[in-house]
C-alpha positions in Angstrom: 0.0 0.0 0.0 1.3 3.4 -0.9 0.2 6.9 0.2 1.0 10.4 -0.7 1.5 13.4 1.6 -0.2 15.8 -0.9 -3.8 16.9 -0.8 -5.5 17.6 -4.1 -8.4 20.0 -4.3 -10.9 21.1 -6.8 -11.7 24.8 -6.4 -14.7 26.0 -8.3 -14.7 29.7 -9.1 -17.5 32.0 -10.1 -16.4 35.3 -11.8 -17.9 38.7 -11.5 -17.9 41.5 -14.2 -14.1 41.8 -13.8 -13.5 38.3 -15.2 -10.0 37.8 -16.8 -9.8 37.7 -20.6 -9.8 34.2 -22.1 -6.5 34.8 -23.9 -4.7 36.2 -20.8 -4.0 33.4 -18.3 -0.6 34.9 -17.2 -2.0 35.5 -13.7 -2.0 31.7 -13.2 1.8 31.7 -13.2 1.7 33.2 -9.7 0.1 30.1 -8.3 2.5 27.2 -8.1 -0.1 25.2 -6.2 -2.4 25.0 -9.3 -1.6 22.0 -11.5 -4.6 22.4 -13.9 -7.2 25.0 -14.8 -10.2 24.9 -17.0 -13.1 27.1 -17.9 -16.4 25.5 -17.3 -20.1 25.9 -18.3 -23.0 26.0 -16.0 -23.1 27.4 -12.5 -19.3 27.9 -12.2 -16.9 29.7 -14.6 -13.7 27.9 -13.8 -12.2 24.9 -11.9 -8.7 24.8 -10.5 -6.9 21.6 -9.4 -4.7 22.6 -6.5 -2.0 20.4 -4.8 -1.0 21.3 -1.2 0.4 19.5 1.8 -2.4 20.3 4.2 -6.0 21.5 4.2 -4.7 24.6 5.9 -2.5 25.4 2.9 -5.6 25.0 0.7 -7.5 27.5 2.9 -4.6 29.9 2.7 -4.5 29.6 -1.1 -8.2 30.2 -1.4 -8.5 33.1 1.1 -5.3 35.0 0.3 -4.4 34.3 -3.3 -7.7 33.4 -5.0 -9.9 35.9 -3.2 -7.2 38.5 -3.8 -8.2 38.6 -7.4 -10.8 41.3 -8.1 -12.7 39.0 -10.5 -13.7 36.3 -7.9 -17.4 36.4 -6.9 -17.7 33.0 -5.2 -15.7 29.8 -4.6 -16.4 26.2 -3.6 -13.7 23.7 -2.6 -13.5 20.0 -2.2 -10.4 18.0 -1.6 -9.0 14.5 -1.4 -5.9 12.8 0.0 -4.6 9.8 -1.8 -4.4 6.8 0.5 -3.8 4.1 -2.2 -3.0 3.8 -5.9 -2.9 0.7 -8.0 -0.2 2.3 -10.1 2.0 2.8 -7.0 1.2 -0.6 -5.5 2.4 -2.6 -8.6 
């Protein structure tokens, strides 16, 4: 059995009228925690995959970095911690 010390979170983001331009994602370079980002359809405008070491680091990222952007209207986070992987067990 294998485990990882990292926590992976999905952070859903709703934009306001100050939303970033689609062609300008340079702001994402500031966030080393973010491993993947996508625009979405429906209730949320974007989802971020965030890797951190603790749930507290995720909270810090959301509260300080993400909410520091003038275009954030709302967020929702869910996270997971890997406890086993068939790829790592082989």
